[in-house]
C-alpha positions as CSV (number, residue, x, y, z in Angstrom):
1,M,27.4,19.9,15.3
2,P,27.4,18.3,11.8
3,L,25.6,15.0,11.6
4,L,28.2,13.1,9.6
5,P,30.9,12.7,12.2
6,L,28.4,11.8,14.9
7,L,26.8,9.2,12.8
8,A,30.1,7.7,11.8
9,A,30.6,6.8,15.5
10,C,27.7,4.4,15.2
11,T,28.3,0.7,14.7
12,P,29.7,0.3,11.2
13,A,28.3,-1.9,8.5
14,P,30.0,-5.2,7.8
15,D,33.4,-5.0,6.0
16,A,32.2,-7.4,3.3
17,W,28.7,-8.3,2.3
18,E,27.4,-10.3,-0.7
19,P,23.7,-10.7,-1.6
20,A,22.3,-14.2,-1.5
21,G,20.6,-13.9,-4.8
22,V,20.0,-11.3,-7.5
23,P,17.9,-11.3,-10.7
24,T,19.7,-12.0,-14.0
25,F,21.1,-9.3,-16.3
26,D,23.1,-9.9,-19.4
27,V,26.1,-7.6,-19.7
28,S,28.6,-8.0,-22.6
29,T,32.3,-7.6,-21.9
30,P,34.2,-5.0,-24.1
31,T,37.7,-5.6,-25.3
32,D,40.4,-3.7,-23.4
33,E,43.0,-2.3,-25.8
34,P,46.0,-0.7,-24.1
35,R,47.8,2.1,-25.9
36,G,51.1,0.8,-27.2
37,A,53.1,-2.2,-26.0
38,P,52.7,-3.4,-22.4
39,A,55.3,-2.7,-19.9
40,S,56.3,-6.3,-19.2
41,T,59.4,-5.5,-17.2
42,W,57.5,-3.6,-14.6
43,P,55.6,-5.2,-11.7
44,R,52.1,-6.4,-12.5
45,V,49.7,-3.7,-11.2
46,L,46.2,-3.7,-12.7
47,V,43.2,-1.4,-12.9
48,N,41.0,-3.8,-11.0
49,E,37.6,-2.0,-10.5
50,V,36.0,1.3,-11.3
51,M,32.8,3.1,-10.3
52,P,32.1,5.9,-12.7
53,S,29.0,7.2,-10.9
54,N,29.4,6.7,-7.2
55,R,26.4,8.3,-5.5
56,S,25.9,6.3,-2.4
57,V,28.5,3.5,-2.1
58,L,31.7,5.0,-0.8
59,L,32.8,8.2,1.0
60,D,36.2,9.8,0.7
61,E,38.2,11.3,3.5
62,H,36.2,14.5,3.1
63,G,32.9,12.7,3.7
64,T,31.8,13.1,0.1
65,T,31.2,10.8,-2.8
66,G,33.0,10.7,-6.2
67,D,34.1,8.5,-9.0
68,W,36.8,6.0,-8.0
69,I,39.4,3.7,-9.5
70,E,40.8,0.7,-7.7
71,L,44.4,-0.6,-8.4
72,Y,45.5,-4.1,-7.5
73,N,49.0,-5.4,-7.0
74,A,49.2,-8.8,-8.6
75,A,53.0,-9.0,-8.0
76,S,54.6,-10.9,-5.2
77,H,56.3,-7.9,-3.7
78,E,55.6,-4.3,-2.7
79,V,55.4,-1.8,-5.5
80,D,56.3,1.9,-5.3
81,L,53.7,3.6,-7.4
82,G,55.3,7.0,-7.2
83,G,55.7,8.2,-10.8
84,W,53.1,5.9,-12.2
85,S,50.1,7.7,-13.8
86,L,46.5,7.2,-14.7
87,A,44.6,8.7,-17.6
88,D,41.1,8.3,-19.1
89,D,40.2,8.7,-22.8
90,D,40.1,12.5,-22.8
91,D,42.3,14.0,-20.1
92,P,46.0,14.5,-19.5
93,D,47.8,11.9,-17.4
94,W,47.6,12.2,-13.6
95,E,50.7,11.2,-11.8
96,I,50.5,9.1,-8.6
97,P,52.3,10.9,-5.8
98,A,55.7,9.9,-4.6
99,G,55.8,7.5,-1.6
100,T,52.6,5.7,-2.6
101,T,53.2,2.0,-2.1
102,L,51.1,-1.1,-2.6
103,G,51.8,-4.4,-0.9
104,P,51.5,-7.7,-2.7
105,G,47.8,-8.6,-3.2
106,E,46.7,-5.2,-1.8
107,H,44.1,-2.8,-3.3
108,L,44.3,0.9,-3.5
109,V,41.5,3.4,-4.3
110,V,42.2,6.5,-6.3
111,W,39.4,9.1,-6.4
112,A,38.6,10.4,-9.9
113,D,36.9,13.7,-8.9
114,G,39.4,16.5,-9.1
115,D,39.2,17.2,-5.4
116,E,42.0,18.1,-3.0
117,G,44.0,15.3,-1.6
118,P,47.0,13.1,-2.5
119,L,44.9,10.3,-4.1
120,H,42.4,12.4,-6.0
121,A,43.0,12.3,-9.7
122,S,42.5,15.4,-11.8
123,F,39.9,13.8,-14.1
124,S,36.5,12.2,-13.6
125,L,35.0,9.0,-15.2
126,S,32.0,8.7,-17.5
127,R,29.3,6.1,-16.7
128,H,28.4,6.2,-20.4
129,G,31.4,4.1,-21.2
130,E,35.2,4.8,-21.5
131,S,38.6,3.5,-20.5
132,V,41.2,4.1,-17.8
133,T,44.9,3.3,-18.4
134,L,47.6,2.9,-15.9
135,F,51.1,3.9,-17.1
136,T,54.5,3.0,-15.7
137,P,57.0,5.7,-14.9
138,D,58.6,5.4,-18.3
139,G,55.2,6.1,-20.0
140,R,54.3,2.6,-21.1
141,P,50.8,1.3,-20.6
142,A,50.7,-1.2,-17.8
143,D,47.0,-2.0,-17.9
144,T,43.7,-0.7,-19.3
145,L,40.1,-1.3,-18.1
146,T,37.3,-0.5,-20.4
147,W,33.6,-0.4,-19.4
148,P,30.2,0.0,-21.1
149,E,27.4,2.3,-20.0
150,L,26.6,1.6,-16.4
151,P,23.8,2.7,-14.0
152,K,24.6,4.9,-11.0
153,D,26.2,3.1,-8.1
154,V,27.3,0.1,-10.2
155,A,30.9,-0.9,-10.5
156,W,32.9,-2.6,-13.3
157,G,35.7,-4.8,-12.5
158,R,37.8,-8.0,-12.8
159,F,36.5,-11.1,-11.1
160,P,38.2,-12.3,-9.0
161,S,40.8,-9.5,-8.4
162,G,43.2,-9.6,-11.3
163,G,41.1,-12.1,-13.2
164,V,40.3,-12.2,-16.9
165,H,36.5,-12.0,-16.4
166,R,35.1,-8.5,-16.4
167,A,31.5,-7.6,-15.5
168,A,29.2,-5.0,-14.0
169,T,28.3,-5.6,-10.3
170,I,26.3,-4.0,-7.5
171,V,28.8,-5.8,-5.1
172,A,31.4,-3.1,-5.2
173,T,34.5,-4.0,-3.1
174,P,36.8,-0.9,-2.9
175,Y,40.0,-1.6,-0.9
176,N,39.1,-5.3,-0.8
177,A,39.4,-8.4,-3.0
178,N,36.7,-8.9,-5.7
179,P,34.7,-12.1,-5.4
180,V,34.8,-14.8,-8.0
181,D,31.1,-14.3,-8.8
182,P,30.0,-10.6,-9.4
183,G,26.4,-11.5,-9.5
184,L,24.1,-10.6,-12.4
185,S,22.1,-7.7,-11.1
186,T,22.9,-4.1,-12.2
187,D,20.1,-2.6,-10.1
188,P,21.9,-1.0,-7.1
189,S,18.8,-1.1,-4.9
190,D,19.0,-4.9,-4.9
191,A,21.8,-4.6,-2.4
192,L,19.2,-3.4,0.1
193,F,17.0,-6.5,-0.6
194,P,19.2,-9.6,-0.6
195,W,17.1,-12.8,-1.1
196,R,16.2,-14.2,2.3
197,G,18.9,-11.8,3.5
198,L,19.9,-9.7,6.5
199,I,21.4,-6.2,6.2
200,L,22.8,-3.9,8.9
201,M,21.6,-0.3,9.2
202,D,22.7,2.5,11.5
203,M,20.5,5.4,12.4
204,W,21.5,8.5,14.3
205,L,18.7,10.5,16.0
206,P,19.7,13.5,18.2
207,Q,18.0,14.0,21.5
208,E,16.1,17.0,20.2
209,G,14.6,14.9,17.4
210,H,13.7,12.1,19.8
211,D,11.9,14.5,22.1
212,R,9.9,16.0,19.1
213,L,8.9,12.5,17.9
214,L,7.8,11.7,21.4
215,E,5.5,14.7,21.4
216,H,4.4,14.7,17.7
217,D,4.7,11.3,16.1
218,R,3.3,12.3,12.7
219,I,6.3,14.5,11.8
220,K,9.8,13.9,10.4
221,V,12.9,15.0,12.2
222,E,16.5,15.4,11.2
223,G,18.8,12.4,11.6
224,G,21.2,10.2,9.7
225,L,21.3,6.8,8.2
226,G,24.3,4.5,7.5
227,F,24.5,1.4,5.3
228,E,27.7,-0.5,4.4
229,G,30.0,2.4,5.2
230,M,27.9,5.0,3.5
231,Y,26.3,7.6,5.7
232,L,23.6,10.0,4.6
233,A,22.7,13.1,6.7
234,P,20.5,14.9,7.1
235,V,17.6,12.7,6.3
236,G,14.0,12.8,7.6
237,I,13.2,10.2,10.3
238,G,9.5,9.6,11.1
239,I,7.5,7.0,13.0
240,K,5.6,4.4,11.0
241,G,2.6,2.2,11.9
242,G,-1.1,1.9,11.6
243,I,-3.9,0.6,13.8
244,G,-2.4,-2.1,16.0
245,T,1.2,-1.5,15.2
246,R,1.9,2.2,15.9
247,R,4.2,2.7,18.9
248,T,6.1,5.6,20.5
249,I,9.7,6.3,19.8
250,D,10.6,4.7,23.1
251,E,8.8,1.5,22.2
252,K,9.1,-0.9,19.3
253,C,8.1,1.6,16.6
254,G,8.5,1.4,12.9
255,F,10.4,4.0,10.9
256,K,9.8,5.8,7.6
257,I,12.9,7.5,6.5
258,G,12.8,10.2,3.8
259,L,16.3,10.3,2.3
260,D,15.5,13.4,0.3
261,H,13.4,15.1,3.0
262,Y,16.0,17.8,3.6
263,V,18.4,17.5,0.6
264,P,16.6,17.0,-2.7
265,K,17.7,14.0,-4.8
266,T,19.4,12.2,-2.0
267,R,19.4,8.5,-2.7
268,L,20.7,5.3,-1.1
269,R,21.5,2.8,-3.9
270,G,18.8,4.5,-5.9
271,M,16.1,4.5,-3.2
272,E,14.5,7.7,-1.9
273,H,12.6,6.1,1.0
274,I,13.5,3.5,3.6
275,T,10.6,1.7,5.3
276,L,11.3,-0.4,8.4
277,N,8.5,-2.5,9.8
278,T,8.5,-3.9,13.4
279,M,6.8,-7.2,12.8
280,V,5.1,-6.9,16.2
281,S,2.1,-8.7,14.9
282,D,4.3,-11.5,13.6
283,P,6.7,-13.1,16.1
284,S,7.8,-15.6,13.5
285,S,9.3,-12.7,11.4
286,L,8.3,-14.7,8.3
287,H,4.8,-13.6,7.2
288,E,5.5,-10.4,5.2
289,S,8.6,-11.8,3.5
290,L,6.8,-15.0,2.5
291,T,3.7,-13.2,1.3
292,Y,5.4,-10.7,-0.8
293,A,7.7,-13.3,-2.3
294,L,4.6,-15.3,-3.3
295,F,3.1,-12.3,-5.0
296,R,6.3,-11.3,-6.8
297,D,6.7,-14.9,-8.1
298,A,3.2,-14.6,-9.6
299,D,4.0,-11.2,-11.3
300,V,1.9,-9.3,-8.8
301,P,3.6,-6.0,-8.1
302,A,4.8,-6.4,-4.5
303,P,7.6,-5.0,-2.4
304,R,11.0,-6.6,-2.0
305,T,12.0,-7.3,1.6
306,A,15.1,-7.9,3.8
307,H,15.5,-8.3,7.5
308,V,17.5,-5.6,9.2
309,E,19.8,-5.6,12.2
310,L,19.1,-2.0,13.3
311,W,21.3,0.2,15.5
312,M,20.5,3.7,16.7
313,N,23.1,6.0,18.2
314,G,25.4,3.1,18.6
315,E,23.0,0.9,20.5
316,Y,21.1,-2.2,19.2
317,R,17.6,-1.2,18.3
318,G,16.2,-4.6,17.3
319,L,15.2,-6.9,14.4
320,Y,13.2,-5.1,11.7
321,L,12.0,-5.8,8.2
322,H,13.0,-3.4,5.4
323,I,10.1,-3.3,3.0
324,E,10.4,-1.6,-0.4
325,S,8.4,1.6,-0.4
326,V,5.6,1.7,-3.0
327,D,6.4,4.9,-4.8
328,D,7.3,6.2,-8.2
329,Q,10.4,4.1,-8.3
330,F,8.5,1.0,-7.4
331,L,6.0,1.8,-10.3
332,K,8.9,2.0,-12.7
333,R,10.1,-1.5,-11.8
334,W,6.6,-3.0,-12.3
335,F,4.7,-1.1,-15.0
336,D,5.4,-0.2,-18.6
337,D,3.7,3.1,-17.9
338,P,4.7,4.3,-14.4
339,N,3.2,7.8,-14.8
340,G,-0.2,7.2,-13.4
341,N,-2.0,7.8,-10.1
342,L,-1.4,5.5,-7.1
343,Y,-4.0,5.4,-4.4
344,E,-4.0,3.8,-1.0
345,G,-7.2,2.4,0.5
346,N,-7.6,3.4,4.1
347,Y,-9.2,1.1,6.6
348,G,-12.7,0.2,5.4
349,D,-12.4,2.2,2.1
350,D,-13.8,0.5,-0.9
351,I,-14.1,1.3,-4.6
352,T,-17.5,3.0,-4.3
353,V,-18.6,6.4,-5.5
354,A,-19.3,7.4,-1.9
355,Q,-15.7,6.7,-0.8
356,I,-13.5,7.8,-3.7
357,D,-12.5,11.0,-1.9
358,D,-11.4,9.0,1.1
359,F,-8.5,7.3,-0.7
360,G,-5.0,8.5,0.0
361,L,-3.1,9.7,-3.1
362,D,0.4,8.2,-2.7
363,E,1.7,9.3,-6.1
364,Q,0.2,11.9,-8.5
365,G,1.1,10.6,-11.9
366,P,2.4,13.3,-14.3
367,D,0.3,11.8,-17.1
368,D,-2.9,11.2,-15.1
369,V,-5.9,13.3,-14.1
370,T,-5.9,15.4,-10.9
371,D,-9.7,15.3,-10.1
372,R,-10.1,11.5,-9.4
373,S,-12.4,11.2,-12.4
374,E,-10.7,8.0,-13.4
375,L,-11.3,6.5,-10.0
376,R,-14.9,7.7,-10.1
377,A,-15.4,6.0,-13.5
378,L,-14.2,2.7,-12.1
379,A,-16.4,3.0,-9.0
380,E,-19.5,3.8,-11.2
381,F,-18.7,0.8,-13.4
382,L,-18.5,-1.5,-10.4
383,A,-21.7,-0.2,-9.0
384,Q,-23.7,-1.9,-11.8
385,P,-25.3,-5.3,-11.2
386,P,-22.7,-7.8,-12.5
387,S,-23.5,-9.7,-15.6
388,E,-21.6,-11.7,-18.2
389,A,-22.3,-8.9,-20.7
390,L,-20.0,-6.6,-18.6
391,M,-17.0,-9.0,-18.6
392,P,-15.3,-7.5,-21.7
393,E,-15.6,-4.1,-20.2
394,L,-14.2,-5.3,-16.8
395,E,-11.3,-6.8,-18.6
396,R,-10.7,-3.5,-20.4
397,R,-10.8,-1.5,-17.2
398,V,-8.8,-3.9,-14.9
399,N,-5.6,-5.9,-15.4
400,L,-7.5,-9.0,-14.4
401,D,-4.6,-11.4,-14.6
402,R,-2.6,-9.6,-12.0
403,T,-5.5,-8.5,-9.9
404,L,-7.1,-12.0,-9.7
405,R,-3.7,-13.4,-8.7
406,M,-3.5,-10.7,-6.1
407,F,-6.9,-11.7,-4.7
408,A,-6.0,-15.4,-4.8
409,G,-2.7,-14.6,-3.1
410,E,-4.7,-13.0,-0.2
411,V,-6.6,-16.3,0.0
412,L,-3.5,-18.5,0.0
413,T,-1.9,-16.4,2.8
414,A,-5.2,-15.9,4.7
415,H,-4.6,-12.1,4.6
416,W,-7.7,-11.3,6.6
417,D,-6.7,-7.7,7.0
418,G,-6.3,-7.2,3.2
419,Y,-8.7,-6.2,0.4
420,I,-11.0,-9.1,-0.2
421,W,-12.0,-9.7,3.4
422,G,-11.2,-6.5,5.2
423,R,-11.2,-3.7,2.6
424,N,-7.9,-2.6,4.1
425,N,-4.1,-2.7,3.2
426,Y,-4.2,-2.3,-0.5
427,R,-3.4,0.1,-3.3
428,L,-4.9,0.9,-6.6
429,Y,-2.7,1.9,-9.6
430,H,-4.1,3.4,-12.8
431,E,-1.9,3.0,-15.9
432,P,-2.7,6.0,-18.1
433,S,-1.6,4.5,-21.5
434,T,-3.9,1.4,-21.0
435,D,-6.5,3.0,-18.8
436,Q,-6.3,-0.1,-16.7
437,W,-6.3,-0.6,-12.9
438,T,-4.3,-3.0,-10.8
439,V,-4.9,-3.8,-7.2
440,L,-1.7,-4.1,-5.2
441,P,-1.1,-5.9,-1.8
442,W,0.2,-4.1,1.3
443,G,0.4,-4.6,5.1
444,T,0.7,-8.4,5.0
445,D,1.8,-9.0,8.6
446,N,-1.6,-10.5,9.6
447,T,-1.3,-13.6,7.4
448,F,-0.7,-17.3,7.8
449,E,-3.3,-17.7,10.5
450,G,-7.0,-18.4,10.4
451,R,-9.0,-20.1,7.7
452,R,-11.5,-18.1,5.7
453,D,-13.9,-18.9,2.9
454,P,-12.5,-17.5,-0.4
455,Y,-16.1,-16.9,-1.6
456,Q,-17.4,-15.0,1.5
457,V,-15.7,-11.7,0.6
458,S,-16.5,-8.1,1.1
459,G,-14.4,-6.1,-1.4
460,Q,-16.5,-4.4,-4.1
461,M,-14.3,-5.5,-7.0
462,I,-14.1,-9.2,-6.0
463,Q,-17.8,-9.3,-5.3
464,F,-18.4,-7.9,-8.8
465,C,-16.1,-10.5,-10.3
466,L,-17.9,-13.4,-8.5
467,G,-21.2,-12.2,-9.9
468,I,-19.9,-12.9,-13.4
469,P,-19.5,-16.7,-14.2
470,T,-16.5,-16.2,-16.5
471,C,-14.7,-14.0,-14.0
472,A,-15.5,-16.3,-11.1
473,A,-14.0,-19.2,-13.1
474,R,-10.8,-17.2,-13.6
475,Y,-10.7,-16.5,-9.9
476,D,-10.8,-20.3,-9.3
477,E,-8.0,-20.8,-11.7
478,A,-5.9,-18.1,-10.0
479,M,-6.4,-19.8,-6.6
480,L,-5.2,-23.1,-8.0
481,E,-2.2,-21.4,-9.6
482,M,-1.3,-19.7,-6.3
483,A,-1.8,-22.9,-4.4
484,D,0.9,-24.5,-6.6
485,R,3.1,-21.4,-6.2
486,M,2.7,-21.6,-2.4
487,D,3.9,-25.2,-2.4
488,A,6.9,-24.2,-4.6
489,L,7.8,-21.4,-2.3
490,D,8.9,-24.0,0.2
491,C,8.2,-22.3,3.6
492,Q,10.3,-24.9,5.4
493,A,13.4,-24.2,3.4
494,W,12.8,-20.5,4.0
495,A,12.5,-20.9,7.7
496,D,15.5,-23.2,7.9
497,E,17.6,-20.4,6.4
498,V,16.1,-17.4,8.1
499,V,15.0,-18.3,11.6
500,P,18.3,-19.5,13.0
501,R,19.9,-16.2,11.9
502,N,17.0,-14.1,13.2
503,R,16.4,-15.8,16.5
504,P,19.4,-14.4,18.4
505,L,18.6,-10.9,17.1
506,F,15.0,-11.3,18.2
507,E,16.1,-12.5,21.6
508,A,18.5,-9.6,22.1
509,D,15.8,-7.0,21.3
510,T,14.9,-5.3,24.6
511,R,11.8,-3.7,23.0
512,K,10.3,-6.9,21.6
513,E,6.7,-7.6,22.5
514,A,6.8,-11.4,22.4
515,S,8.9,-14.1,24.0
516,V,11.4,-16.3,22.2
517,E,9.0,-19.2,22.9
518,A,6.2,-17.2,21.2
519,M,8.5,-16.8,18.2
520,D,9.2,-20.6,18.0
521,D,5.4,-21.3,18.3
522,S,4.6,-18.8,15.6
523,V,7.2,-20.3,13.3
524,A,5.7,-23.8,13.9
525,S,2.2,-22.5,13.2
526,T,3.3,-20.8,10.0
527,L,4.9,-23.9,8.7
528,A,1.9,-26.0,9.5
529,F,-0.3,-23.5,7.7
530,C,2.0,-23.7,4.6
531,E,1.7,-27.4,4.6
532,E,-2.0,-27.7,5.0
533,W,-3.8,-24.7,3.6
534,P,-2.9,-24.9,-0.2
535,Q,-4.6,-28.3,-0.4
536,T,-7.6,-27.1,1.6
537,V,-8.0,-24.2,-0.9
538,R,-7.8,-26.7,-3.8
539,N,-10.6,-28.7,-2.2
540,L,-12.7,-25.5,-1.7
541,V,-12.3,-24.7,-5.4
542,H,-13.4,-28.2,-6.5
543,R,-16.3,-28.6,-4.1
């Protein structure tokens, strides 16, 4: 039986969703120039929104994606669109079928894909910029919408519906009214990571796949994934989790979903992997989100996050955290040269000659070596006795600004299971064009608890740095900077927004491993930590 119809029976995504915050992006508005005089005597119907490269936003009645055009009736009465037509810059007009009506204030989607169906136009759209014109039955131009070059899965429209403001947006609203504010992001993946936000995801896992995961939890099995009305199948569903967090499929397990595991180049809003963490080590559900937000604010490459209301086969599965996968797409977002090697330090691994073969290779960079010689060179350098004379070479080999802020961020969040104290949960990225290394954070659920001395560390690189007075002084400066950033993060405001929303979802989770009272206690403990620890770190630096 095909996966798509079965998955569609799962709980649908919300009808309308809008991210709480997106990064800025400047988009200029082109001038729309209709061909000929406007048809002022005809009802006011507008080309309201287009998506010239719909890859994972909207499915048609055949269960496939395609370019689409949305029309909006700005008139006060129903309009019979039979005989009206649409055309782009290069193709003949396509006539809207007889009997197609549009009520006042309603929206209609026409597919521009050449497929079979009454509302499938004979032409397609270009995401590199063009125009679409709506013509009245007598051949006069009723409205034209012109757009610039757009990324995949990004719409161009009027805001609000029928308005004069035109912009690119990741908040596509086919069949529905456009919001007043389109947002400023043109990165479609931002829709999966709303600031302090919650998204809804549906998974479909057949019984056969469930049974295979129960027997072999290191494999991926065929399933499906739904998000905001978009359903992808087949995708590869696997169990995620390390020491202390790995569970069976029948328990509160994490998930790693390979969207392109079966069908190459399958993407959801540009993403090829979905990582869903359980937060079983963090009843507050705050630690990872706060920690990664702190790192990102300090320009330390770190994942975006969003809480997830997860459903599986139509049943509520629980509260999860969607964490951006650290892969080639992540590297493109953070590094000028994303074509290097990305290594993952396994538990206890350090940057020593004896352990370089133990590192996991997450990404083999197309412009980097394949024999780990660059990692060996770094390990051999760090094996020397530290001295001030080696500081220039350390700075040449390591992006110290980012890496020291990463180390300091581990201090401010008390990440005892990270690199500086635990030699665990970190990645190393080598940028070929600069021959520099950056240490990246990972696995930050064990944070915001305990108080550790920032100078009693075990990681080879941080020990090497502390052996050089100039580097040690910069580490101190980084801790002071991160203490200020922790205060500015405002954990209390974060909790005030997130916890009331998450608490009922946590309570309803039948697989949760902590009580609601434990969640409340963990939230209180986290907020007390945020209030007290930054000043304690400042005192330790100045002692």
